[in-house]
C-alpha positions, 0 to 999 in steps of 0.5 A, a space after each residue: 339158193 337166193 340170187 340177187 343182182 344189185 345194179 346201178 340204174 333202171 332199165 329203160 329199153 323195152 327189149 332189155 326189160 322183156 329179156 330180163 323178165 323172161 330169164 327171171 321167170 325161167 330162173 324162178 324154177 331153180 332159185 329165188 331171184 331178186 333184182 335191186 336197182 339203185 339210182 345212177 349219177 349223172 356224169 358230164 362227158 368232160 368229168 375229171 378223174 376226181 369227179 368220176 371217182 366221186 360218182 362211183 363212190 356215191 353209186 357204190 354207197 347205194 349198192 353197199 347199203 343194199 347188200 346183206 352182210 351175210 351175202 357172198 358178193 361177186 362183182 362184175 368187173 373187166 379185171 375179174 376172172 374169166 370163166 367158161 359157161 361150164 366153169 361158171 356153172 361149176 363155181 355156182 355149184 361149189 358155192 352152194 356146196 359150201 353153204 353160200 345160199 345168198 349170192 349177190 352179183 354187183 353191176 356198176 354204172 357206166 363208170 364201173 364199181 367203186 373201190 369200196 364195192 370191189 373191197 366188199 366183193 368176195 370175187 370178181 367176174 369178167 365176161 370179156 375184156 370188152 366193155 358192155 353197156 351195164 344195162 345189157 350186162 344184166 341180161 347177159 348175166 341172167 342168161 348165164 346164171 340160167 345156163 349154169 343151172 341147166 348145166 348143173 342139172 344135166 338139162 338140155 339147153 347148153 350147146 
């Protein structure tokens, strides 16, 4: 299985970089892992709704340009479906069973994902009704993917 995380913005904080590197290394025993970063747009705190939509659209265009046409796309969005770790593991296993060998998880910038990215997504996943920093979400997602592989293989880790 090939798992790709396409995300807006570059990680800057050392602790996040270390965490992402650790889980990427752990996951390499289970799947090919790829992380794609696209440039984020600077946004004024006083941006209008139109300006915010334009920012999401530009970031979305960059993301869409990096997503292979044959990929199964899962957008991380607050309005997505919430799953337990076990349900998430079962979903990844189900996708593999149905031949979805390339899965792309998409993480938007601070304003979220554009309508175009959401339209391209095969499904949307939510980790909570709370809002998380998009940089931190990358680490949380990698940990849950790792946990899912461990669950699916019956290996100790999930408690």
